[in-house]
C-alpha positions as CSV (number, residue, x, y, z in Angstrom):
1,M,0.0,0.0,0.0
2,S,2.8,2.4,0.8
3,R,4.1,2.2,-2.8
4,K,0.9,3.3,-4.4
5,P,1.7,7.1,-4.3
6,E,5.0,6.4,-6.0
7,N,3.3,4.3,-8.7
8,D,0.7,7.1,-9.1
9,N,3.5,9.7,-9.5
10,A,5.3,7.6,-12.1
11,A,2.1,7.1,-14.0
12,N,1.4,10.8,-13.9
13,Q,4.9,11.6,-15.2
14,R,4.5,9.2,-18.1
15,S,1.1,10.7,-18.8
16,A,2.6,14.2,-18.9
17,A,5.5,13.1,-21.1
18,F,3.1,11.8,-23.8
19,A,0.3,14.3,-23.3
20,I,-1.5,15.7,-26.4
21,N,-1.2,19.4,-25.5
22,I,-1.4,22.5,-27.8
23,P,2.2,22.2,-29.1
24,N,1.7,18.5,-29.9
25,S,-1.6,19.2,-31.5
26,L,0.0,21.8,-33.8
27,T,2.7,19.2,-34.7
28,L,0.1,16.6,-35.5
29,L,-1.7,19.2,-37.6
30,R,1.6,19.8,-39.6
31,I,1.8,16.1,-40.3
32,L,-1.8,16.0,-41.5
33,L,-1.3,19.1,-43.7
34,T,1.6,17.4,-45.5
35,P,-0.5,15.0,-47.7
36,L,-2.8,17.9,-48.6
37,F,0.2,20.0,-49.6
38,V,1.5,17.2,-51.8
39,I,-1.9,16.7,-53.5
40,F,-2.1,20.4,-54.4
41,L,1.5,20.5,-55.6
42,L,1.2,17.5,-57.8
43,N,-2.0,18.9,-59.3
44,H,-0.1,22.1,-60.1
45,Q,-2.4,24.1,-57.8
46,Y,0.6,26.2,-56.6
47,A,-1.4,28.9,-54.8
48,Y,-3.2,26.3,-52.6
49,A,0.1,24.4,-52.1
50,L,1.8,27.6,-51.0
51,A,-1.0,28.4,-48.6
52,V,-0.9,25.0,-47.0
53,F,2.9,25.0,-46.9
54,A,2.8,28.4,-45.2
55,A,0.3,27.2,-42.7
56,A,2.4,24.2,-41.9
57,G,5.5,26.4,-41.5
58,I,3.6,28.6,-39.1
59,T,2.7,25.6,-36.9
60,D,6.4,24.7,-36.9
61,G,7.2,28.1,-35.3
62,L,4.2,28.1,-33.0
63,D,4.5,24.7,-31.4
64,G,8.1,25.4,-30.2
65,A,7.2,28.9,-29.0
66,I,4.2,27.7,-27.1
67,A,6.0,24.7,-25.6
68,R,8.7,27.0,-24.3
69,Y,6.4,29.8,-23.1
70,R,4.0,27.4,-21.3
71,N,6.6,24.9,-20.3
72,Q,4.8,22.1,-22.2
73,R,7.8,20.2,-23.6
74,T,7.0,16.5,-23.7
75,V,8.8,13.3,-24.9
76,L,6.1,12.9,-27.5
77,G,6.7,16.4,-28.8
78,A,10.5,15.9,-28.9
79,F,10.0,12.9,-31.2
80,L,7.0,14.2,-33.3
81,D,8.4,17.6,-34.1
82,P,11.5,16.6,-36.1
83,I,9.4,13.8,-37.8
84,A,6.8,16.4,-38.8
85,D,9.6,18.8,-40.1
86,K,11.4,16.1,-42.1
87,L,8.1,14.7,-43.5
88,L,7.1,18.1,-44.8
89,I,10.5,19.1,-46.1
90,A,11.2,15.7,-47.8
91,S,7.7,15.7,-49.4
92,A,8.3,19.3,-50.6
93,F,11.7,18.7,-52.2
94,A,10.7,15.3,-53.7
95,C,7.6,16.7,-55.4
96,L,9.4,19.9,-56.5
97,A,12.2,17.8,-58.0
98,F,9.6,15.5,-59.7
99,L,7.9,18.5,-61.2
100,E,11.4,19.7,-62.3
101,I,11.0,23.0,-60.3
102,V,14.1,22.4,-58.3
103,P,17.2,20.5,-59.4
104,S,17.1,16.8,-58.5
105,W,20.6,16.9,-56.8
106,L,19.1,19.4,-54.3
107,A,16.3,17.1,-53.4
108,V,18.6,14.1,-53.2
109,I,21.0,15.8,-50.7
110,V,18.2,17.2,-48.6
111,I,16.4,13.8,-48.3
112,S,19.7,11.9,-47.9
113,R,20.5,13.9,-44.7
114,D,17.1,13.0,-43.2
115,V,17.6,9.3,-44.2
116,L,21.0,9.4,-42.5
117,I,19.4,10.7,-39.3
118,F,16.7,8.1,-39.3
119,L,19.3,5.4,-39.9
120,G,21.2,6.6,-36.9
121,V,18.2,6.5,-34.7
122,A,17.5,3.0,-35.9
123,I,21.0,1.9,-35.1
124,F,20.7,3.3,-31.6
125,G,17.5,1.4,-31.2
126,I,19.1,-1.9,-32.3
127,F,21.9,-1.4,-29.8
128,H,19.5,-0.2,-27.1
129,I,21.5,3.1,-26.8
130,D,19.8,5.8,-24.8
131,F,20.0,9.3,-26.4
132,T,18.3,12.6,-26.0
133,V,16.4,14.2,-28.9
134,R,17.9,17.7,-29.0
135,P,18.4,19.3,-32.4
136,A,21.7,21.2,-32.7
137,M,21.7,24.8,-33.7
138,I,23.0,24.1,-37.1
139,S,20.1,21.6,-37.6
140,K,17.6,24.4,-36.7
141,F,19.2,26.8,-39.2
142,T,19.2,24.1,-41.8
143,T,15.5,23.3,-41.3
144,C,14.6,27.0,-41.5
145,L,16.7,27.5,-44.7
146,Q,15.1,24.4,-46.3
147,L,11.6,25.6,-45.5
148,F,12.5,29.1,-46.8
149,T,13.9,27.7,-50.0
150,A,10.8,25.6,-50.7
151,F,8.6,28.6,-49.8
152,L,10.5,31.0,-52.2
153,V,10.2,28.4,-55.0
154,L,6.5,28.0,-54.4
155,I,5.9,31.7,-54.7
156,D,7.1,31.5,-58.3
157,P,7.5,27.9,-59.5
158,T,8.7,29.0,-62.9
159,H,12.4,29.7,-63.7
160,D,11.6,33.1,-65.3
161,T,12.1,35.3,-62.2
162,M,14.7,35.3,-59.4
163,F,16.7,32.7,-61.3
164,T,20.1,33.8,-59.9
165,A,18.8,34.3,-56.4
166,K,17.1,30.8,-56.4
167,Y,20.3,29.1,-57.5
168,I,22.4,30.9,-54.9
169,L,19.9,29.8,-52.3
170,F,20.0,26.2,-53.6
171,W,23.7,26.1,-53.2
172,V,23.6,27.7,-49.7
173,T,21.0,25.2,-48.7
174,V,23.0,22.3,-50.0
175,C,26.2,23.4,-48.2
176,L,24.4,23.9,-44.9
177,T,22.6,20.6,-45.3
178,I,25.8,18.7,-45.9
179,L,27.5,20.4,-42.9
180,S,24.5,19.5,-40.7
181,G,24.6,15.9,-42.0
182,L,28.3,15.6,-41.2
183,H,27.7,17.1,-37.7
184,Y,25.0,14.5,-37.0
185,L,27.3,11.7,-38.4
186,Y,30.1,12.8,-36.0
187,L,27.7,12.9,-33.0
188,G,26.2,9.6,-33.9
189,V,29.6,7.8,-34.3
190,S,30.8,9.4,-31.0
191,I,27.7,8.3,-29.1
192,L,27.9,4.8,-30.6
193,Q,31.6,4.5,-29.8
194,N,31.1,5.6,-26.2
195,A,28.3,3.2,-25.7
196,L,30.3,0.3,-27.0
197,E,33.3,1.2,-24.8
198,E,31.0,1.4,-21.7
199,E,29.6,-2.1,-22.7
200,E,33.1,-3.5,-23.0
201,E,34.0,-2.1,-19.5
202,K,31.1,-4.0,-18.0
């Protein structure tokens, strides 16, 4: 009987960690908006696609701001937020490349970075390595730049205007994406190596 309060507290903590609060609801909304964005984009309804993409981008900024302001950070949000971002960005660049609006090499590099990150998470899961989901500053800048690049392209999906500005932005996005990917690769290898060394010591 004396352990019941402790069990109740543990249950409450788990419940709070996975609570569906306002930030998490906004993140889920971003995930749900992604298929709608893809449908509009593939049907060449660029104005609607832009509106949906902008709405999804706004939820990306709002969920983090609300989570910090109202102290509503949760484990669920820590996992869902990067998944929502990567789903939206990967869908955008894959479709834009398919429609030949952006170069295919740009989409390949952007998507490859996200695949690399998910592979790293999968490897950690296989080896039962505990890690904290905490995006690095370079990752946040990369995500913002990727979103801005897709947004700018959607404003004018033709190659008639802002041609030079777009290609400069493409190369800047690629460079930052590669640097971010290398950063995550370095962190992942370091975490894996430390975990294996600790296992050997045991």
